[in-house]
C-alpha positions in Angstrom: 67.3 130.0 -59.7 66.2 128.2 -56.6 68.6 125.8 -54.9 67.8 122.1 -55.4 66.6 120.4 -52.2 69.3 118.8 -50.2 69.5 115.0 -50.4 71.1 112.5 -48.1 73.0 109.3 -48.6 73.4 106.6 -45.9 75.7 103.6 -46.1 75.2 100.2 -44.5 77.5 97.2 -43.9 76.4 93.9 -42.5 77.9 90.6 -41.2 77.6 88.2 -44.2 74.8 86.1 -42.9 71.2 86.0 -44.1 69.8 86.6 -40.6 72.0 89.8 -40.3 71.5 91.0 -43.9 67.7 90.9 -44.2 66.8 93.2 -41.3 69.6 95.6 -42.2 68.3 95.9 -45.8 64.7 96.2 -44.6 65.7 99.0 -42.2 67.5 100.8 -45.0 64.3 100.5 -47.1 62.1 101.7 -44.3 64.3 104.7 -43.6 64.2 105.9 -47.2 60.5 105.2 -47.5 59.9 107.3 -44.4 61.9 110.3 -45.9 62.3 110.4 -49.7 65.3 112.8 -49.3 67.4 109.7 -48.4 69.0 107.0 -50.6 71.0 104.0 -49.3 74.0 102.0 -50.4 74.5 98.5 -48.9 78.1 97.3 -48.9 78.3 93.5 -49.4 81.0 91.3 -48.0 81.0 88.0 -50.0 81.3 84.6 -48.4 81.3 81.8 -51.0 80.2 79.4 -48.3 76.9 81.4 -47.9 75.5 81.6 -51.4 72.0 82.3 -50.0 73.1 85.8 -49.1 74.1 86.5 -52.8 70.8 85.0 -54.0 68.9 87.3 -51.7 71.0 90.4 -52.7 70.5 89.7 -56.4 66.8 89.5 -56.0 66.5 92.7 -53.9 68.8 94.6 -56.3 66.5 93.7 -59.2 63.3 94.5 -57.4 61.6 97.8 -58.6 60.6 98.4 -54.9 64.2 98.9 -53.9 65.3 101.3 -56.7 66.6 103.7 -54.0 68.6 101.0 -52.3 71.9 100.2 -54.1 74.0 97.1 -53.4 77.7 97.3 -53.9 79.8 94.1 -53.7 83.2 94.8 -52.1 86.3 93.3 -53.8 87.3 90.0 -52.2 90.2 89.8 -49.8 93.1 87.6 -50.9 95.2 87.1 -47.7 92.5 85.5 -45.5 93.7 82.9 -42.9 92.3 79.4 -43.2 89.0 78.9 -41.4 90.7 75.9 -39.7 92.7 78.3 -37.5 89.5 79.4 -35.7 87.5 77.8 -33.0 84.2 79.0 -34.4 82.6 80.6 -37.5 82.3 83.8 -35.5 86.0 84.1 -35.1 86.5 83.7 -38.8 83.7 86.1 -39.8 85.1 88.8 -37.5 88.5 88.4 -39.1 86.9 88.5 -42.6 85.2 91.8 -41.7 88.4 93.3 -40.3 90.3 92.5 -43.5 87.7 94.4 -45.6 88.5 97.8 -44.0 90.6 99.0 -46.9 87.9 98.0 -49.4 85.2 99.7 -47.3 87.2 102.9 -47.0 87.8 103.0 -50.8 84.1 102.3 -51.5 82.9 105.1 -49.2 85.6 107.5 -50.6 84.4 106.8 -54.1 80.8 107.3 -53.0 81.6 110.7 -51.4 83.4 111.9 -54.5 80.4 110.8 -56.7 77.9 112.6 -54.5 80.0 115.8 -54.3 80.1 116.0 -58.1 76.4 116.3 -58.3 76.3 120.0 -58.1 72.8 120.3 -59.5 71.4 118.1 -56.8 73.6 118.2 -53.7 73.9 115.0 -51.8 75.5 114.6 -48.4 76.7 111.4 -46.8 74.7 111.5 -43.6 75.9 108.3 -41.8 77.5 104.9 -41.9 75.5 102.1 -40.2 77.4 99.0 -39.0 76.0 95.9 -37.5 76.9 94.2 -34.2 80.0 92.5 -35.5 81.2 95.2 -38.0 82.5 97.6 -35.4 85.9 97.7 -36.9 84.3 99.9 -39.6 83.9 102.6 -36.9 87.6 103.4 -37.6 86.7 104.1 -41.3 83.9 106.5 -40.2 86.3 108.4 -38.0 89.0 108.6 -40.7 86.4 110.0 -43.1 84.6 112.2 -40.5 81.3 110.4 -41.0 78.7 109.9 -38.2 78.6 106.2 -37.4 75.6 104.3 -36.0 75.1 100.8 -34.8 72.2 98.7 -36.3 71.5 96.1 -33.7 69.3 93.3 -35.1 68.9 91.5 -31.8 66.8 92.4 -28.8 67.4 95.2 -26.3 68.2 92.6 -23.6 71.1 91.2 -25.7 72.3 94.8 -26.3 72.5 95.2 -22.6 74.4 92.0 -22.3 77.0 93.2 -24.9 77.3 96.6 -23.2 77.8 95.1 -19.7 80.1 92.2 -20.8 83.2 93.8 -19.4 81.8 93.8 -15.8 80.1 90.4 -16.0 81.9 87.5 -14.3 81.7 85.0 -17.1 84.2 82.7 -15.3 81.6 81.9 -12.7 79.6 79.6 -15.0 77.4 78.3 -12.2 76.3 81.8 -11.1 73.3 83.8 -12.1 74.2 87.1 -13.8 72.7 90.4 -13.1 72.1 92.2 -16.4 70.3 95.5 -16.1 67.9 94.9 -19.0 66.6 91.7 -17.4 64.1 91.8 -14.5 65.3 88.4 -13.4 68.8 87.0 -12.7 70.1 85.4 -15.9 71.4 81.8 -15.5 74.8 81.4 -17.0 73.4 78.3 -18.9 71.5 80.6 -21.3 74.5 82.7 -22.3 75.5 82.3 -26.0 77.6 79.1 -26.3 80.3 80.9 -28.2 80.8 83.5 -25.5 82.0 80.7 -23.2 85.0 80.0 -25.4 88.1 82.2 -25.3 87.9 83.2 -28.9 84.2 83.9 -28.8 84.4 85.9 -25.6 87.2 88.0 -27.1 85.0 88.7 -30.2 81.9 89.6 -28.1 83.9 91.8 -25.7 85.8 93.6 -28.5 82.7 94.5 -30.4 80.6 95.4 -27.3 83.2 97.8 -26.1 83.1 99.7 -29.4 79.3 100.3 -29.3 79.9 103.3 -27.1 81.9 105.0 -29.9 78.9 105.2 -32.2 76.6 108.2 -32.3 73.4 106.2 -31.9 72.2 102.6 -31.6 69.2 101.5 -33.7 67.6 98.4 -32.2 65.2 96.0 -34.0 62.6 96.0 -31.1 59.7 98.1 -29.9 58.9 99.7 -26.6 55.7 97.7 -26.2 57.6 94.4 -26.4 60.6 95.2 -24.2 59.6 98.2 -22.0 62.0 97.5 -19.2 64.9 96.5 -21.5 64.5 99.6 -23.8 64.4 101.9 -20.8 67.5 100.2 -19.3 69.7 100.7 -22.4 68.3 104.2 -22.9 69.7 105.6 -19.6 73.2 106.5 -18.7 76.1 107.9 -20.8 75.6 105.6 -23.8 74.8 106.7 -27.3 71.1 107.4 -28.0 69.0 104.3 -28.5 66.4 104.2 -31.2 63.9 101.3 -31.0 62.5 101.1 -34.5 61.1 97.5 -34.8 59.8 95.2 -35.7 61.8 95.4 -38.9 60.6 92.5 -41.0 60.7 91.2 -44.5 57.1 90.1 -44.7 57.4 88.8 -48.3 60.2 86.6 -47.2 62.4 84.1 -49.2 59.3 82.9 -51.1 60.0 85.8 -53.4 63.6 85.0 -54.1 64.5 81.4 -53.1 65.2 79.3 -56.1 63.1 76.3 -55.0 59.7 77.9 -55.8 58.0 74.6 -56.7 58.8 73.2 -53.2 57.3 76.2 -51.6 54.1 75.9 -53.6 53.6 72.3 -52.7 53.9 73.1 -49.0 51.4 75.9 -49.3 48.9 73.6 -51.1 49.2 71.2 -48.2 48.5 73.9 -45.7 45.5 75.1 -47.6 43.9 71.7 -46.9 44.4 72.0 -43.1 41.9 73.5 -40.7 42.5 76.9 -39.2 45.2 77.1 -36.4 45.6 73.3 -36.4 49.2 72.8 -37.5 52.3 73.1 -35.4 55.3 74.3 -37.4 58.8 73.2 -36.5 61.7 75.2 -38.0 65.2 75.8 -36.6 66.5 78.7 -38.7 68.9 79.1 -41.7 71.8 77.6 -39.7 69.8 75.2 -37.5 70.2 71.4 -37.6 70.0 68.7 -35.0 71.7 65.3 -34.4 70.1 62.1 -35.6 69.2 61.0 -32.1 67.5 64.3 -31.4 65.6 64.1 -34.7 64.2 60.7 -33.6 63.1 62.0 -30.2 61.2 64.8 -32.0 59.6 62.3 -34.3 58.4 60.1 -31.5 57.1 63.1 -29.6 55.2 64.4 -32.6 53.6 61.0 -33.3 52.5 60.7 -29.7 51.0 64.2 -29.6 48.8 63.2 -32.6 48.6 66.9 -33.8 49.0 68.1 -37.3 52.5 69.2 -38.0 54.8 70.8 -40.6 58.5 70.0 -39.9 61.3 71.7 -41.7 64.1 69.2 -41.2 67.7 69.5 -42.5 70.9 67.7 -41.9 74.1 69.1 -40.5 76.5 71.0 -42.8 79.1 69.0 -44.6 81.9 71.6 -44.0 82.8 74.4 -41.6 81.0 77.8 -42.4 78.5 76.1 -44.6 74.7 76.0 -44.0 72.7 72.8 -43.3 71.8 70.6 -46.2 68.6 68.9 -47.5 68.3 65.3 -46.5 68.7 63.0 -49.6 66.6 60.3 -47.8 64.4 61.3 -44.8 63.6 57.7 -44.0 67.2 57.1 -42.9 67.1 59.6 -40.1 63.4 59.1 -39.0 62.1 56.1 -37.0 61.0 53.2 -39.2 57.6 53.7 -40.7 57.2 57.3 -39.2 56.4 58.9 -42.6 53.8 56.3 -43.4 52.1 56.5 -40.0 51.9 60.3 -39.9 51.1 60.8 -43.6 47.5 61.7 -42.7 48.4 64.6 -40.4 52.0 65.6 -40.9 54.5 66.8 -43.5 58.3 66.6 -43.2 60.2 68.7 -45.7 63.4 70.6 -46.1 63.8 74.3 -46.6 60.7 76.4 -46.1 59.8 80.1 -46.5 59.3 80.7 -42.8 57.5 84.0 -42.7 55.1 82.9 -45.4 54.3 79.8 -43.5 53.7 81.7 -40.3 51.2 84.0 -42.1 49.1 81.0 -43.1 45.8 80.6 -41.3 46.5 76.9 -40.7 49.5 77.5 -38.4 48.6 77.4 -34.8 52.0 77.2 -33.1 55.7 77.5 -33.8 58.5 75.3 -32.4 61.4 77.7 -33.0 65.1 78.2 -32.4 64.3 81.7 -31.1 66.3 83.7 -33.5 65.2 87.3 -33.0 63.9 87.7 -36.6 61.8 84.5 -36.1 60.4 85.8 -32.8 59.4 89.1 -34.4 57.8 87.3 -37.4 55.9 85.0 -35.1 54.6 87.8 -32.8 53.6 89.9 -35.9 51.4 87.0 -37.1 50.1 86.2 -33.6 51.6 82.7 -33.6 52.8 81.4 -30.1 56.2 79.9 -29.8 57.6 76.9 -28.1 61.3 77.6 -27.4 64.1 75.4 -28.7 67.3 77.6 -28.9 70.4 76.2 -30.6 73.1 78.9 -31.2 74.0 82.6 -31.1 72.0 84.5 -28.5 68.9 82.3 -28.9 69.1 80.8 -25.4 68.9 84.3 -24.0 66.0 85.2 -26.3 64.2 82.0 -25.2 64.7 83.0 -21.5 63.4 86.5 -22.2 60.3 85.2 -24.0 59.4 82.6 -21.4 60.6 84.1 -18.0 60.6 87.8 -18.6 57.7 88.4 -21.0 55.5 85.3 -20.7 55.1 85.2 -24.5 56.3 81.7 -25.2 56.0 78.1 -24.0 59.1 76.3 -22.8 60.4 73.1 -24.4 64.0 74.1 -23.7 65.8 77.3 -22.6 69.4 76.2 -22.5 69.7 73.5 -25.1 73.3 72.8 -26.2 73.7 70.6 -29.3 75.9 67.6 -28.6 75.4 67.7 -24.8 71.7 67.8 -24.3 68.9 65.6 -25.6 65.3 66.7 -25.3 63.3 63.5 -24.8 60.1 62.6 -26.7 57.9 63.1 -23.7 59.1 66.7 -23.3 58.5 67.3 -27.0 55.0 65.9 -26.7 54.2 67.9 -23.5 55.5 71.2 -25.0 53.7 70.8 -28.3 50.4 70.0 -26.6 50.6 73.1 -24.4 51.6 75.2 -27.4 48.6 74.1 -29.3 46.2 74.6 -26.4 43.7 77.2 -27.6 42.9 78.3 -24.0 46.5 78.8 -22.8 47.3 82.4 -21.6 50.4 82.6 -23.7 48.3 82.4 -26.8 46.1 85.3 -25.6 49.2 87.5 -24.8 50.7 86.8 -28.2 47.6 87.9 -30.0 47.6 91.1 -28.0 51.3 91.7 -28.8 50.6 91.1 -32.4 48.3 94.1 -32.5 50.9 96.2 -30.6 53.6 95.3 -33.1 51.6 96.6 -36.0 50.6 99.8 -34.1 54.3 100.5 -33.3 55.3 101.0 -36.9 52.2 102.8 -38.0 52.1 106.6 -38.3 52.5 108.1 -34.8 53.4 104.6 -33.4 56.4 104.4 -31.0 58.8 103.0 -33.5 57.6 105.3 -36.3 58.3 108.3 -34.0 61.7 106.9 -33.0 62.7 106.6 -36.7 61.6 110.2 -37.2 63.9 111.4 -34.4 66.7 109.4 -36.0 66.1 111.0 -39.4 66.2 114.5 -37.8 69.6 113.6 -36.2 70.9 112.4 -39.6 69.9 115.6 -41.3 71.7 117.7 -38.7 75.0 115.6 -38.8 
């Protein structure tokens, strides 16, 4: 009797945030779609303060398209310190991940035992994939003799920053930093705000140092977008780097978010707008702005006189929580703003961003510059005006404007609470963004085509994924 074909299992674990989880799940799906010998298990760390992650996971787990991706919720940890003991959400999240090591070890041990028992169809655990803040799980991979890989959901430039953090002089905040993946000196003002705190710096440094312990680094980028940066992180004694992007969920939360009626009403409004006429303002799943900044945006929008769709949410009511929907938009906006702009603008709460970007009416995107958002916007050929808020977004904005010429600048180094972008700056940035003759728009359209070619058969990212799969099979 012929031996059954060898099958392979890969395990993934992500930081419990929607921006981290979605690309990791999409990458797992792409890997097993590329090679049907593979199946995948996603280990889920639960954060009650982030229910959107659980909503997403439940939807994906029930989807027939993901029948070869399994989701396994890890048992909760009982002895967590209070979030109040941490300076930032990053510090708490890193502690939360570290505390889950016993649960992860047990889950993988159980999985290995289950696969070994399938003697009629042999399955081998080929690798554990951890994301940028889950590096404590490298210890588990070593204990269980499993090849460990890093899935890096941010750009290659930020990977270079993380790898070179030990030799960068963060103390000299007025200096420009030399980071190998950047062609230009990087102003200290565009470093992630959290890295400038003692706790944040320690978290970034600890995780970045551990990247070298992995067998390979999978980056959600593509050579055509970041040629210099990819080449930079691919040289030297570091683990092999696999650019496999863009990894996108093109269906987006419109498929799983509970507020479907709200989504449908927005799409109906867009259907009535001319092609490429609407500027879309959205600041991410964790993005919110002060009342004074909201009013400056409103004044700038009204002065610009262009059609707009503005996803506006208020600040979280508690630490670790996500922004909330405004109960009364009129209280935060200038008097009469909604009435005066009713003919050409729509202010709303949560929106399914990628679905909006795909709509023919959208002509520009005022974005917080999260990497997922940048990749979505480039995919759909929608130019960006940069307005970074948190995480590595300031560095992303700097790269898009100064390194790649693929975005218009409203701000590169915005810091909530200390900066205020005035109405005239908003007006000027939006008018340039929506200028149909601007060279940025032309370059974005060209990059849109390249992003699609990269993931097609024989494209650069398609080939890179194939090389990774060969490596996994040989582990």
